[in-house]
N, C-alpha and C positions, 0 to 999 in steps of 0.2 A: 504494499499499499504506500502510496506517495504522499505522505504527510509533510507539511512544512509549517514552521512557526510563522504567524502573521500577527502584527501588532493591531489590535482593536482598541482604539483610544488609549487607555492606560494599561489594559490587561493584554496578556498574550494568549492566543488561542491556536489550536492545531486544527487544520481544516483540509479537505480535499480540494484540489484546484477546480475552479469553476470553468466551464467551457467558453464563456464569453469574456471573463475578467481575469486579470492576473492576480489580484489579491481579493480577499473576502470583504474588504472595506466597501467594495462596490455592491455588495448585497443589499445595502441600504437603499439603493436606487430601484430595486425591483418592485417594491410596493408603489413607489412613485410612478413607474412606467405603467403599472396596472391601472392606477388612478387616471393617468393621461389617456389610456385606451378606453376607459369607461366614459370620460367626458367627451372624447372624440365620437364615440358611439352615440352618445346622448345628442350631440349636434346632428349626426346623421338621422337619427330617429325623429328628431324635431323637424328636420327638413322634409322627411317623408310625410309627417302629419300635415305640414303646410301644403305639400304638393297634392296630397289626396283629399284633405278635408277642407282646405282653404279657410282656416279660422282667422281671417285678417281682422275681425272685430275685436280681437284681444290685444291688438297692438296699441301701444301708447300713442296717443295723438291721432288715432284713426277716426276720421269723420266720413260717414257714408256719403254725405252730400258733396264732399270734395273729391272723392275717388272716381276716376273715369273708368278704370278697368280693374275690377276686383280680381279677376282671374290672372291678369298679368302681374299684379302686385304680389299675389300668392306665389306665383311661379318664380318671380324675381327673388323673393325672400327664401323660398325653399331651395333654390339653386345655390344661393349664397351660404346657407346653412349646411347644405351637403358639402359644398367645397371646403368650408371651414373644418368640418369633421374629417373629411378626407386628408386634408393637409396635417391636422393634428395626429391622426393615425399614422400617416407616413413618417412624420417626424419621430414619433414614438418607436415605430418599426426600425427606423435607422439607428435609433439609440439601442434597441435590443440587438440588432446585427453587429453592433460594435463600430460602425462607421459614423461616428458622431461628427457631423459637419460643424456644429456650434458647440462650444464647451458647455454652455448653459442652455440646453435645449428646452427647458421649461419656460425660460424667458422668450424663446422663439414661439412657443405656444401662445403666450400672452400677446406677443406682437401680431401673430396671425389672427387671434380673436379680435384685437383692437382694429387692425387694418380692415378686416372683413366687416366689422360693425359700422365702421365709417363708410366703406364703400356701399354697404346696403342702405344706410340712411340717405346717402347722396343719391342713390339710384331711385329711391322711392318717389322723388319729385316728378319723374316721368309719368306717373300714374295719377297725379293730382291736377285738378283744374287750376288754372293760373288766375 
């Protein structure tokens, strides 16, 4: 058995080598990756709900009198939610595979969410009366 000493904070522990990581200190990232996969899946499911059910009346600031195309608005929002979820899952998958393009990939997730929220909000103006 190939056991090697690894320092975990202040204590030493013996562990088997992990297939993705060199040290066991990276084990702390695994629950975080799972959480990222869960909220990426949540964005995808929310996008599917908007695509199929078109619940645009739950949106903040939605006024039925101002909206020209309810179907188009729901399609725009669902597409952006689906893209956000896919980008987050892709980023988490790259983290799992070990090819981490950004050292702080969770920060990249927040950047994705913020950017897509701004793009979604800016794009909704197409579906409102001037």
